[in-house]
C-alpha positions in Angstrom: -152.1 -260.8 85.9 -154.7 -263.2 84.4 -152.0 -265.2 82.6 -150.1 -265.9 85.8 -153.2 -267.6 87.4 -153.8 -269.6 84.2 -150.2 -270.9 84.3 -150.3 -271.9 88.0 -153.5 -273.7 87.4 -152.1 -275.7 84.5 -148.9 -276.5 86.4 -150.8 -277.9 89.4 -152.6 -280.3 87.1 -149.4 -281.7 85.5 -147.6 -284.7 86.9 -144.2 -284.1 88.4 -142.8 -287.2 86.6 -141.3 -290.5 87.7 -137.6 -291.3 87.3 -136.3 -294.8 87.0 -132.8 -296.1 86.9 -131.2 -296.9 83.5 -129.8 -300.3 83.0 -126.0 -300.1 82.8 -124.7 -302.1 79.8 -121.8 -304.6 80.1 -118.4 -303.2 79.4 -116.9 -304.3 76.0 -113.7 -303.4 74.3 -114.5 -301.5 71.0 -112.0 -300.3 68.5 -113.0 -296.9 67.0 -112.0 -295.5 63.7 -111.1 -291.8 63.4 -114.2 -289.7 62.9 -115.1 -286.0 62.5 -117.9 -284.8 64.8 -120.0 -281.7 64.0 -121.9 -279.9 66.7 -124.0 -276.8 66.8 -122.9 -273.9 69.0 -125.4 -272.0 71.1 -125.2 -269.2 68.6 -126.2 -271.5 65.7 -129.0 -273.0 67.8 -130.5 -269.5 68.4 -130.3 -268.7 64.6 -132.2 -271.9 63.9 -135.0 -271.2 66.3 -138.6 -270.5 65.1 -138.1 -266.7 65.3 -136.4 -264.4 62.8 -133.2 -263.9 64.9 -129.5 -263.5 64.3 -127.0 -264.4 67.0 -123.4 -263.0 67.1 -120.6 -264.6 69.0 -118.5 -262.0 70.8 -115.2 -263.9 71.0 -111.6 -263.0 71.6 -111.0 -261.8 68.0 -113.6 -259.1 68.4 -112.8 -258.2 72.0 -109.1 -257.6 71.0 -110.2 -254.7 68.8 -111.8 -251.4 69.8 -115.2 -252.3 68.3 -118.2 -251.6 70.5 -121.6 -253.3 70.2 -122.8 -250.5 67.9 -120.0 -251.4 65.4 -120.6 -255.2 65.7 -124.4 -255.2 65.6 -124.5 -252.6 62.8 -123.0 -255.1 60.4 -125.9 -257.6 60.7 -128.5 -258.0 57.9 -131.4 -255.6 58.1 -129.8 -253.7 61.0 -128.7 -250.1 60.6 -127.2 -248.0 63.3 -127.0 -244.3 62.6 -124.9 -242.1 64.9 -125.1 -238.4 65.2 -121.3 -237.9 65.4 -118.3 -239.4 67.1 -117.8 -241.2 70.3 -120.6 -240.7 72.8 -123.1 -239.3 70.3 -126.7 -240.3 70.3 -127.6 -243.1 67.9 -130.6 -244.7 66.2 -130.9 -248.4 65.6 -133.3 -249.8 63.1 -134.3 -253.4 62.4 -136.3 -254.1 59.2 -137.1 -250.5 58.9 -138.6 -249.9 62.3 -136.1 -247.8 64.3 -135.4 -245.9 67.4 -137.4 -246.9 70.5 -139.3 -249.5 68.5 -136.3 -251.7 69.4 -135.8 -252.8 73.0 -132.5 -253.6 74.7 -131.9 -256.3 77.3 -129.0 -257.7 79.2 -129.5 -261.3 80.3 -133.3 -260.8 79.7 -133.5 -257.7 81.9 -134.1 -254.2 80.3 -130.7 -252.6 79.8 -132.2 -249.3 81.2 -131.9 -251.0 84.6 -128.3 -249.9 84.6 -129.2 -246.2 84.0 -130.0 -244.2 80.9 -126.4 -243.5 80.1 -125.5 -247.2 79.6 -125.9 -248.2 76.0 -124.5 -250.4 73.2 -121.8 -247.8 72.7 -120.2 -248.0 76.1 -121.0 -251.3 77.8 -117.7 -253.3 77.9 -117.6 -256.0 75.2 -115.2 -258.1 77.3 -118.1 -259.2 79.6 -120.3 -260.4 76.7 -120.6 -263.9 75.4 -123.1 -263.4 72.6 -125.8 -261.0 71.3 -129.2 -262.1 70.1 -131.0 -259.9 67.5 -134.8 -260.5 67.3 -136.4 -259.1 64.2 -140.0 -258.0 64.3 -141.3 -260.9 66.4 -140.0 -261.0 70.0 -140.4 -264.0 72.3 -142.7 -263.6 75.3 -139.9 -264.5 77.8 -138.2 -261.2 77.2 -141.3 -259.2 78.4 -140.8 -256.6 75.7 -143.3 -254.1 74.3 -141.2 -253.9 71.2 -142.5 -253.1 67.7 -139.4 -253.6 65.6 -137.4 -256.2 67.5 -135.1 -256.6 70.5 -131.4 -256.9 71.3 -130.6 -259.3 74.1 -127.0 -259.2 75.5 -125.9 -262.4 77.1 -123.0 -262.0 79.5 -120.2 -264.5 80.3 -120.9 -267.0 83.1 -117.8 -269.2 83.0 -117.0 -271.0 86.3 -113.3 -270.2 86.4 -110.9 -267.5 87.5 -109.7 -265.0 85.0 -108.4 -261.5 84.6 -109.1 -259.4 81.5 -107.5 -256.0 81.1 -107.1 -253.8 78.0 -106.2 -250.2 77.0 -106.3 -248.5 73.7 -105.7 -245.1 72.2 -106.4 -243.5 68.8 -107.3 -240.6 66.6 -109.2 -237.6 67.9 -107.7 -238.0 71.4 -109.6 -241.3 72.0 -108.8 -243.5 74.9 -110.5 -246.8 76.1 -109.7 -248.9 79.1 -111.5 -252.0 80.4 -111.1 -254.2 83.4 -113.0 -257.4 83.9 -112.3 -260.3 86.2 -113.7 -263.2 88.1 -112.4 -264.6 91.4 -113.8 -267.8 93.0 -113.0 -268.5 96.7 -111.7 -272.1 96.9 -113.6 -273.1 100.1 -116.9 -271.2 100.0 -117.1 -271.0 96.1 -118.1 -267.4 96.5 -117.9 -265.7 93.1 -116.8 -262.0 92.8 -117.0 -260.3 89.4 -115.6 -256.7 89.1 -116.1 -254.7 85.9 -114.8 -251.3 85.0 -115.0 -249.5 81.6 -113.7 -246.0 80.8 -114.0 -244.1 77.5 -112.8 -240.7 76.6 -112.7 -238.8 73.3 -112.2 -235.2 72.3 -113.9 -235.8 69.0 -112.0 -233.0 67.4 -112.3 -234.4 63.9 -112.7 -232.3 60.8 -116.1 -231.3 59.5 -116.0 -231.1 55.7 -117.9 -228.5 53.7 -119.6 -226.7 56.6 -120.8 -223.2 55.9 -119.2 -220.1 57.5 -119.7 -216.4 56.8 -117.0 -214.9 54.5 -116.8 -211.1 55.0 -114.9 -210.5 51.8 -117.5 -212.1 49.5 -120.4 -211.2 51.9 -121.8 -214.7 51.7 -121.6 -218.2 53.3 -118.9 -220.4 51.8 -118.2 -224.2 52.4 -115.0 -224.8 54.4 -113.4 -227.5 56.5 -113.4 -226.9 60.2 -112.4 -228.8 63.3 -115.0 -229.6 66.0 -114.2 -227.6 69.1 -116.8 -228.5 71.8 -117.4 -232.2 71.7 -115.5 -233.9 74.6 -117.0 -237.1 75.8 -116.3 -239.2 79.0 -118.0 -242.3 80.2 -117.4 -244.5 83.2 -119.1 -247.8 84.1 -118.3 -249.8 87.2 -120.0 -252.9 88.6 -119.3 -255.4 91.3 -121.3 -258.7 91.4 -121.1 -261.2 94.3 -122.8 -264.5 94.6 -122.9 -268.2 94.2 -123.6 -270.7 91.4 -124.4 -274.4 91.3 -125.6 -274.7 94.9 -128.3 -277.0 96.1 -130.5 -274.0 97.0 -129.7 -272.0 93.8 -128.3 -272.5 90.4 -127.3 -268.8 90.6 -127.8 -266.2 93.2 -126.0 -262.8 92.8 -126.2 -259.4 94.2 -124.7 -256.5 92.3 -124.1 -252.8 92.5 -123.1 -250.5 89.6 -122.3 -246.9 88.8 -122.5 -245.2 85.5 -121.4 -241.6 84.6 -121.5 -239.7 81.3 -120.2 -236.2 80.6 -120.8 -234.9 77.1 -120.2 -231.5 75.5 -122.7 -230.7 72.9 -121.4 -229.5 69.5 -124.5 -229.4 67.4 -128.3 -229.7 67.6 -130.2 -232.2 65.4 -128.7 -230.5 62.3 -125.1 -229.6 61.8 -125.7 -226.0 60.9 -126.9 -225.4 64.5 -123.5 -225.0 66.3 -123.1 -225.0 70.1 -120.1 -223.7 72.0 -120.9 -224.0 75.7 -124.0 -226.3 76.2 -123.3 -229.7 77.8 -125.1 -232.7 79.3 -124.0 -235.0 82.2 -125.7 -237.9 83.9 -125.0 -240.5 86.6 -126.8 -243.5 87.8 -126.5 -245.9 90.8 -128.0 -249.4 90.6 -128.5 -252.3 93.0 -129.9 -255.6 91.9 -130.4 -259.2 92.9 -131.1 -262.2 90.7 -132.0 -265.8 91.5 -132.2 -268.9 89.2 -133.2 -272.4 90.2 -134.1 -275.6 88.4 -136.8 -277.9 89.9 -138.2 -274.9 91.9 -140.8 -276.3 94.3 -141.7 -279.0 91.8 -139.6 -280.9 89.3 -139.2 -279.6 85.8 -140.1 -276.0 86.9 -137.4 -273.4 86.5 -137.5 -270.0 88.0 -135.5 -266.9 86.9 -136.2 -263.8 89.0 -134.5 -260.4 89.3 -135.1 -257.1 91.1 -133.3 -253.9 90.4 -133.5 -250.3 91.3 -131.6 -247.4 89.8 -131.2 -243.8 90.8 -130.8 -242.0 87.5 -130.0 -238.3 87.3 -129.2 -236.1 84.3 -128.4 -232.4 84.0 -128.4 -230.2 80.9 -126.6 -226.9 81.1 -127.8 -224.3 78.6 -126.8 -220.9 80.1 -124.9 -219.2 77.3 -126.7 -216.4 75.5 -124.5 -216.9 72.4 -124.7 -218.0 68.8 -121.6 -219.9 67.5 -120.3 -220.6 64.1 -117.9 -223.3 62.8 -115.0 -220.9 63.2 -115.6 -221.1 67.0 -116.6 -217.4 67.0 -119.8 -216.2 68.6 -122.1 -213.2 68.9 -124.0 -212.2 71.9 -127.7 -213.2 71.8 -130.9 -212.8 73.8 -131.6 -216.5 73.7 -129.9 -219.7 75.0 -128.1 -222.0 72.7 -130.3 -225.1 72.7 -133.9 -224.0 73.3 -133.7 -220.4 72.2 -135.3 -219.4 75.4 -134.2 -218.5 79.0 -131.0 -219.8 80.6 -131.5 -223.2 82.2 -129.8 -225.8 84.2 -132.4 -228.5 83.8 -132.4 -231.6 86.1 -134.1 -234.8 85.4 -134.2 -237.4 88.2 -135.6 -240.7 86.9 -135.5 -243.5 89.6 -136.5 -246.8 88.0 -137.6 -250.1 89.5 -137.6 -253.2 87.4 -139.0 -256.6 88.5 -138.8 -259.7 86.3 -140.1 -263.2 87.1 -140.0 -266.0 84.6 -141.3 -269.6 85.2 -140.5 -272.3 82.7 -142.3 -275.7 83.1 -141.1 -278.6 80.9 -143.9 -281.1 80.5 -141.6 -283.5 78.6 -138.8 -283.3 76.1 -141.2 -282.0 73.4 -143.5 -279.6 75.2 -143.0 -276.7 77.7 -144.9 -273.7 79.1 -143.4 -270.3 80.0 -144.8 -267.4 81.8 -143.0 -264.1 82.2 -143.9 -261.0 84.2 -142.1 -257.6 83.9 -142.8 -254.5 86.0 -141.1 -251.3 84.9 -141.8 -248.2 87.0 -140.1 -244.9 86.4 -140.5 -241.4 87.9 -139.7 -238.2 86.1 -138.7 -235.5 88.6 -138.0 -232.2 86.8 -136.6 -229.0 88.2 -134.3 -226.1 87.2 -131.6 -224.2 89.1 -131.7 -220.9 87.2 -135.0 -220.7 85.2 -137.4 -219.1 87.7 -140.3 -219.5 85.3 -139.9 -223.2 85.0 -142.5 -225.2 86.9 -141.1 -228.4 88.6 -143.2 -231.5 88.2 -143.0 -235.2 89.0 -144.4 -237.6 86.4 -144.8 -241.4 86.7 -144.7 -244.0 84.0 -145.4 -247.6 84.9 -146.0 -250.7 82.8 -146.8 -254.3 83.5 -146.1 -256.9 80.8 -147.3 -260.5 81.2 -146.4 -263.1 78.6 -147.6 -266.7 78.3 -146.0 -269.0 75.7 -146.3 -272.7 74.7 -143.4 -274.4 73.0 -143.4 -277.7 71.2 -140.9 -279.9 69.2 -142.5 -282.5 67.0 -141.6 -284.9 64.2 -138.5 -286.0 66.0 -137.3 -282.4 66.3 -137.8 -281.5 62.6 -140.6 -279.0 63.5 -140.5 -276.5 66.4 -143.5 -274.3 67.2 -144.1 -271.5 69.6 -147.4 -269.8 70.4 -147.7 -266.8 72.8 -149.9 -264.1 74.1 -148.9 -260.9 75.9 -150.8 -258.4 78.0 -149.6 -254.8 78.3 -150.9 -252.5 81.1 -149.7 -248.9 80.9 -150.1 -246.4 83.7 -149.2 -242.7 83.4 -149.5 -239.8 85.8 -148.5 -236.6 83.9 -148.1 -233.5 86.0 -146.0 -231.2 83.8 -147.9 -228.4 82.1 -145.3 -226.0 80.6 -145.2 -225.4 76.8 -148.6 -227.0 76.5 -149.1 -225.8 73.0 -146.0 -227.8 72.0 -146.1 -230.7 74.4 -149.9 -231.3 74.4 -149.9 -231.5 78.2 -153.1 -229.5 78.6 -155.1 -232.4 77.1 -153.3 -235.2 79.0 -152.5 -234.0 82.5 -153.5 -236.5 85.2 -153.5 -240.3 85.5 -154.6 -242.8 83.0 -154.4 -246.6 82.7 -154.6 -248.5 79.4 -154.7 -252.2 78.7 -153.6 -253.9 75.4 -153.3 -257.5 74.1 -150.6 -258.8 71.8 -150.2 -262.3 70.4 -148.2 -264.3 67.9 -146.6 -267.6 66.8 -143.5 -269.0 65.2 -142.6 -272.2 63.4 -139.5 -273.8 62.0 -139.5 -276.9 59.8 -136.5 -278.8 58.5 -137.1 -280.0 54.9 -133.7 -281.6 54.4 -130.4 -281.7 56.1 -129.3 -278.4 54.6 -132.6 -276.7 54.1 -135.1 -275.4 56.7 -137.9 -272.8 56.5 -139.3 -270.6 59.3 -142.3 -268.3 59.7 -143.4 -266.1 62.5 -146.2 -263.5 63.2 -146.9 -261.1 66.0 -149.5 -258.5 66.7 -147.3 -256.3 68.8 -147.8 -253.2 70.9 -145.2 -250.7 71.8 -145.6 -248.2 74.7 -143.9 -244.8 74.3 -140.6 -244.3 76.3 -139.8 -241.6 78.7 -137.6 -239.8 76.2 -140.4 -239.7 73.6 -143.2 -238.7 76.1 -141.2 -236.3 78.3 -138.2 -235.2 76.2 -134.5 -235.3 77.2 -134.1 -231.7 78.5 -131.9 -230.7 75.5 -132.8 -231.4 71.9 -136.0 -233.4 72.3 -139.3 -231.7 73.2 -141.9 -233.6 75.2 -145.1 -234.9 73.6 -147.2 -236.3 76.4 -150.1 -236.9 73.9 -148.2 -239.7 72.1 -150.2 -242.9 71.6 -148.8 -246.4 71.8 -147.8 -248.0 68.5 -149.2 -251.3 67.2 -148.1 -253.4 64.3 -148.7 -256.7 62.6 -145.3 -258.2 61.8 -144.8 -261.2 59.5 -141.5 -263.0 58.7 -140.9 -265.8 56.2 -137.4 -267.2 55.7 -135.2 -270.1 54.5 -131.8 -271.1 56.0 -129.3 -273.9 56.1 -125.8 -274.9 57.1 -123.7 -277.1 54.9 -120.4 -278.8 55.8 -119.6 -279.7 52.2 -116.0 -280.8 52.8 -113.7 -281.3 55.7 -113.2 -278.0 57.4 -115.5 -276.1 55.0 -118.8 -274.7 56.4 -121.4 -272.6 54.6 -124.4 -270.9 56.3 -127.0 -269.1 54.3 -130.2 -267.3 55.2 -132.8 -265.3 53.3 -135.9 -263.6 54.8 -138.9 -261.6 53.6 -140.8 -259.4 56.0 -143.9 -257.2 56.3 -144.6 -254.6 58.9 -148.1 -252.9 59.2 -147.6 -250.3 61.8 -150.4 -248.0 63.2 -149.8 -244.8 65.2 -146.1 -245.1 64.1 -143.9 -242.9 66.3 -141.4 -240.9 64.3 -139.0 -238.1 65.2 -139.8 -234.8 63.5 -136.9 -232.3 63.3 -137.2 -228.5 63.4 -134.5 -227.1 61.2 -135.0 -223.6 62.6 -134.4 -224.6 66.3 -132.3 -227.7 65.7 -134.6 -229.6 68.0 -136.9 -232.6 67.4 -140.1 -234.0 68.8 -141.7 -237.4 68.5 -145.1 -237.6 66.8 -147.6 -240.3 65.7 -148.0 -241.1 62.0 -151.4 -242.9 61.4 -149.9 -245.7 59.4 -146.7 -247.0 57.9 -146.3 -250.2 55.8 -142.9 -251.7 55.4 -142.0 -254.6 53.1 -138.5 -255.9 52.5 -136.1 -258.8 52.0 -132.7 -259.6 53.4 -130.0 -262.2 52.7 -126.8 -263.3 54.4 -124.1 -265.8 53.6 -121.3 -267.0 55.9 -118.3 -269.2 55.0 -115.7 -270.7 57.3 -112.6 -272.7 56.4 -110.9 -274.5 59.3 -111.5 -271.5 61.5 -108.8 -269.7 59.4 -110.8 -268.0 56.7 -114.1 -266.4 57.4 -116.2 -264.5 54.9 -119.5 -262.8 55.3 -121.8 -260.8 53.0 -125.4 -259.5 53.5 -127.8 -257.2 51.7 -131.0 -255.5 52.9 -133.9 -253.9 51.1 -136.7 -252.3 53.1 -139.5 -250.1 51.6 -141.4 -248.0 54.3 -144.4 -246.1 52.9 -146.7 -243.6 54.5 -150.3 -244.9 54.6 -152.0 -241.7 55.7 -154.3 -240.7 52.8 -155.8 -237.6 54.5 -154.6 -234.9 56.8 -156.5 -233.9 60.0 -158.5 -231.3 58.1 -159.8 -233.9 55.7 -157.7 -232.8 52.7 -155.6 -235.3 50.8 -152.1 -235.9 52.2 -149.3 -235.1 49.8 -147.0 -237.6 51.5 -149.4 -240.6 51.0 -147.5 -243.6 49.7 -144.2 -241.6 50.0 -141.1 -243.5 51.2 -140.4 -242.5 54.9 -137.6 -239.9 54.7 -134.3 -239.9 56.4 -134.2 -243.6 56.6 -131.8 -245.9 54.6 -133.7 -248.4 52.5 -130.9 -250.3 50.6 -127.6 -251.2 52.3 -125.2 -254.1 52.7 -122.1 -255.3 54.5 -119.1 -257.5 53.7 -116.4 -258.9 56.0 -113.3 -261.0 55.5 -110.6 -262.2 57.8 -107.8 -264.7 57.8 -105.8 -266.2 60.7 -102.3 -267.6 60.6 -101.0 -269.8 63.5 -97.5 -269.9 65.1 -96.2 -266.8 63.4 -92.9 -265.7 64.9 -93.8 -267.3 68.3 -95.2 -270.7 69.2 -98.9 -270.8 70.1 -99.5 -267.4 68.5 -102.1 -266.1 66.0 -101.9 -263.4 63.4 -105.3 -262.2 62.1 -106.0 -259.7 59.4 -109.5 -258.5 58.7 -111.5 -256.0 56.8 -115.1 -254.7 56.6 -117.0 -252.9 53.9 -120.3 -251.0 54.5 -122.4 -249.6 51.7 -125.5 -247.4 51.9 -127.5 -246.2 49.0 -128.6 -242.5 48.9 -131.9 -241.4 50.4 -133.9 -238.2 50.9 -133.7 -236.2 54.0 -137.3 -235.0 53.9 -140.6 -236.2 52.3 -140.4 -236.7 48.5 -143.6 -234.7 48.0 -142.2 -231.5 49.3 -140.0 -229.3 47.0 -138.4 -230.0 43.7 -136.9 -233.5 43.5 -133.7 -232.1 41.8 -133.0 -229.6 44.6 -134.1 -231.7 47.6 -131.6 -232.5 50.4 -130.4 -236.0 50.3 -128.0 -238.2 52.2 -125.5 -239.3 49.6 -124.4 -242.8 48.8 -121.7 -244.0 51.2 -118.9 -246.7 50.9 -116.8 -247.1 54.1 -113.9 -249.5 54.3 -112.2 -250.5 57.6 -109.2 -252.8 58.4 -107.7 -254.4 61.4 -104.6 -256.5 62.3 -104.4 -258.5 65.5 -101.5 -260.5 66.9 -101.9 -262.8 69.9 -99.3 -265.0 71.7 -98.8 -267.2 74.7 -102.2 -268.9 74.1 -103.9 -265.5 73.6 -102.7 -264.2 77.0 -101.2 -261.2 75.2 -103.0 -259.4 72.4 -102.3 -256.3 70.4 -104.5 -254.8 67.6 -103.9 -252.1 65.0 -107.0 -250.6 63.3 -107.9 -248.1 60.6 -111.5 -247.0 60.2 -112.7 -245.3 57.1 -109.5 -246.0 55.2 -110.2 -243.8 52.2 -111.4 -240.8 54.4 -114.9 -240.8 52.8 -117.4 -238.1 54.0 -119.8 -240.2 56.1 -123.2 -238.9 57.1 -125.9 -240.3 59.3 -128.9 -238.9 61.3 -130.2 -235.7 59.7 -127.0 -235.5 57.6 -124.8 -235.1 60.7 -121.2 -235.9 59.7 -119.3 -238.8 61.3 -115.5 -239.0 61.8 -113.2 -239.4 58.8 -110.2 -241.7 58.6 -108.9 -242.7 62.1 -106.4 -245.0 63.6 -106.5 -247.0 66.9 -104.1 -249.3 68.8 -105.1 -251.6 71.6 -103.3 -254.0 74.0 -105.2 -256.7 75.9 -104.0 -259.0 78.7 -106.1 -262.1 79.4 -105.0 -264.5 82.1 -107.2 -267.6 82.4 
């Protein structure tokens, strides 16, 4: 809390400012010539900040399609999202080579986990979103993140108008999606009501290509194509938000309540040769929250953003079948359960979470400001089992305080922007679980501990010429392990309560520019180089025998890479985009724990894409068939170079398992009429039905089709 006292002391010494009246000039009649005015959107302003950050506008063209945030964000430079299967499957997001939980997720500056563990980029309704900010490596202090690889901040719509937004879509593999989003403003009281509902369902019965099944005639395993048979997914998210905006006592004051539910049948473990036929997982979460925002809070030029939320999060994993399944859907009786290979279990995890965020921003003048941010995140982990009599219930507690202080300046008439910040991380753990101590390490960690860490950094952006700017940023960051990493997920992830926090020195250097080289023609380019020096790097280690995984610390990983992106826009009709990313992550552990040389030293980190790119193109025609209509056709291309599944040092290079090169093409066609009130979209994903792999060589769906209708009344 030391930074909070420093900030208050500084603020009390600063003048509140004097405001005089401007002299009103005399009115004169002036004849103006026609002129073209260029302005920068909020998205472009974020991209041109001192941080390595990309911002994506989530407009009507995107919201008319079935794309979720995973699909949208996954096409950004240096971002790679790897899913374990179809709709509702677990996924792993990496930024500049740092993946998984090294990346933090926020919604309007508050951790996304406040809505419950089941709410993710894959199922949050896109129709409520205005833009997404993707911070790479260096994360601003105002987010209050203990992130190592970066952060995703989702900014929701805050329009002060009534609207109704309803959509429904259906497609291959028995997929259905429905969203409802609206805003109603009472004329007299100006009370704002915002209801949101999002529903997703998929049977995920797509074909698995080349899976091995036993052939009795030849007495050996042979590759065949088989349909998935136990992979149904259902999600429901509902929220109601009520409050006021633009009042004398508050710029925004809202109270909200939400409910999220996930039901997921489990088809495979962490590898596709481990087939399940009855195991399933379900979760539900209730949330209540309140947020308050006010400019000139107590004193002039001081802005307050504060929020408080509490979630009741519950998950249940059912693993009661003593069976072993194959891809034919057949099974044999077994003496062990499907997932853990142990006793039958109906494992409950109750994880109530309280999150408090307070942010003060004090603007000294137009060129200088101070910001202090405090984040409290407290989560309990109450475990018990309905059928496993040998399981010992326990309640663990994880709590962290993150305080950030930053100073921002704009000098040289706005040509240079600088940010300097420092963060303090206080981590408290009270571990009570003691089962499977040889695997989880609980015998060495049981009890309460408190740790304190310091992080710091800076960012700078300088405009050399009208179309050329450079930026650089650095952060010594600390990342505290998440509940999933420390305490497992009750299914395919074992606990490892001995995990240590990660730390990393992150460096970014880039050039960028925007050029309006002719009327209606805009070109934006950006190129970045980055270095990541991570210590105690947390990585998932898979057990091929059990089909489970566990997170572990690697002493050191160094990552270096480059990325580039080009965007072109012609009169808002033709948009083109292309990006390429190269990232080289190497193990820096020279010696094993027994003092012997490590065979994996300087090996590229396995099961992680290191060269990939994306391309997009779309064109819009106006007044097609109907007045005030739009016809838009678009396509995307994703390419990933091949990479090894395991460490290069183990086994013969020629026979090692590898994830093959992938080239995936998608296309969509959208037609809107009556000023975009009515919208219909037709989509085809994976047009050429390529075999697509991702995490641990788990197959993703082949070619699929989807149609969606959206009604937007403004």
